[in-house]
Backbone as JSON, one array per atom type, in Angstrom:
{
  "sequence": "MSDIPKKDELVSEGLLIEEMISYQEGSVVSRTLLQKDTGTVTLFALQPSGS",
  "N": [[114.4, 115.1, 80.48], [117.11, 115.79, 79.82], [118.99, 113.94, 79.76], [118.66, 111.11, 79.79], [119.87, 107.56, 78.32], [121.49, 106.73, 74.89], [119.88, 104.68, 71.95], [121.47, 102.28, 71.44], [123.28, 103.17, 74.08], [121.88, 101.46, 76.46], [121.37, 98.84, 75.86], [123.92, 98.54, 77.86], [123.38, 99.01, 81.24], [122.52, 99.03, 83.84], [119.12, 99.91, 84.71], [117.25, 103.24, 85.36], [113.97, 102.25, 85.66], [110.92, 104.46, 85.91], [113.42, 106.97, 85.38], [113.52, 107.12, 82.91], [111.47, 107.64, 81.58], [108.34, 110.22, 82.04], [105.26, 110.9, 82.12], [102.59, 113.07, 80.36], [99.96, 115.01, 81.33], [97.31, 114.38, 80.5], [97.42, 112.71, 77.97], [99.6, 109.63, 76.72], [102.79, 109.03, 78.04], [104.31, 107.24, 75.04], [107.22, 104.61, 74.92], [110.25, 103.53, 72.97], [112.03, 101.03, 74.11], [112.97, 98.51, 72.21], [113.56, 97.14, 69.25], [112.83, 94.67, 67.14], [112.87, 92.34, 64.88], [112.15, 90.3, 65.72], [109.68, 91.62, 68.02], [108.75, 94.04, 69.43], [109.56, 96.34, 72.09], [107.29, 98.01, 74.57], [107.67, 101.04, 76.41], [105.18, 102.35, 78.32], [103.43, 105.76, 79.76], [101.18, 106.81, 81.87], [98.58, 109.4, 82.44], [98.67, 109.22, 86.32], [96.02, 107.85, 87.81], [92.7, 110.33, 90.1], [94.03, 112.24, 88.73]],
  "CA": [[114.29, 114.08, 79.77], [117.88, 115.55, 78.95], [119.69, 112.27, 80.89], [117.82, 109.5, 78.79], [120.59, 107.55, 77.79], [120.34, 106.5, 73.43], [119.42, 103.36, 72.73], [122.76, 102.04, 71.71], [123.94, 102.69, 75.3], [120.71, 100.81, 76.62], [122.84, 97.3, 76.57], [125.32, 97.68, 78.51], [123.96, 99.45, 82.37], [120.79, 98.82, 84.79], [118.52, 101.76, 84.74], [115.65, 103.01, 86.57], [112.62, 102.77, 84.68], [110.85, 105.68, 86.44], [114.0, 107.59, 84.57], [112.99, 107.18, 81.23], [110.05, 108.62, 80.37], [107.24, 110.26, 81.89], [103.38, 111.24, 82.39], [101.56, 114.2, 79.8], [99.46, 115.57, 81.73], [95.72, 114.4, 78.67], [98.5, 112.36, 76.46], [99.98, 108.85, 77.21], [103.77, 108.36, 76.58], [105.26, 105.96, 75.09], [108.48, 105.09, 74.37], [110.29, 101.82, 72.5], [113.38, 100.66, 74.55], [113.31, 97.4, 71.69], [112.49, 96.94, 68.52], [113.17, 93.64, 66.17], [112.31, 91.18, 63.84], [110.9, 88.87, 66.96], [108.9, 92.1, 68.64], [109.13, 95.2, 70.18], [109.23, 96.01, 73.93], [107.35, 99.85, 74.35], [107.39, 101.81, 77.81], [104.24, 103.9, 78.07], [103.6, 106.37, 81.18], [100.18, 106.98, 82.08], [98.68, 109.94, 83.68], [98.17, 109.04, 87.41], [93.79, 108.44, 88.88], [92.6, 110.86, 90.59], [95.61, 113.58, 88.96]],
  "C": [[116.47, 114.3, 79.45], [118.44, 113.76, 79.11], [119.51, 111.11, 80.27], [119.0, 109.35, 77.98], [120.17, 107.3, 76.26], [120.46, 105.42, 73.07], [120.54, 102.48, 72.84], [124.23, 101.43, 73.12], [123.01, 101.34, 76.32], [121.59, 99.34, 77.13], [123.46, 97.13, 78.04], [125.16, 98.99, 80.12], [122.21, 98.99, 82.38], [120.46, 100.88, 84.72], [117.56, 101.48, 84.98], [114.61, 103.31, 85.44], [111.38, 103.55, 84.79], [111.67, 107.54, 85.79], [113.67, 108.43, 82.85], [112.16, 107.42, 80.6], [109.38, 108.58, 82.19], [106.04, 110.69, 82.02], [103.2, 112.84, 81.48], [101.02, 114.02, 80.09], [97.84, 115.31, 80.31], [95.98, 113.4, 78.2], [99.45, 111.07, 78.02], [101.47, 108.59, 76.4], [104.63, 107.59, 76.24], [106.96, 105.8, 74.5], [109.58, 103.24, 73.93], [111.4, 101.85, 73.15], [113.97, 99.78, 73.68], [112.88, 96.39, 70.63], [113.4, 95.84, 67.68], [112.74, 92.63, 65.81], [111.04, 90.14, 63.91], [109.7, 89.86, 66.75], [109.67, 93.2, 69.22], [108.71, 95.23, 71.81], [108.82, 97.45, 73.76], [107.16, 100.16, 75.71], [106.25, 102.82, 77.42], [104.34, 103.99, 79.08], [102.07, 107.06, 80.39], [100.49, 108.89, 83.07], [98.04, 109.35, 84.69], [96.18, 109.29, 88.05], [93.91, 109.43, 88.86], [93.5, 112.27, 90.33], [94.5, 114.76, 87.87]]
}
């Protein structure tokens, strides 16, 4: 996951969501994409069911 752009680079280009985060077995992983006074956009990764 070292190829993930830093927050200040996210504004200028399109990104594939599946490349921004991956799940960990038995855990919920989150990544804050945007944090402003008016709200936050957070991406969550969950282990697929049946895995």
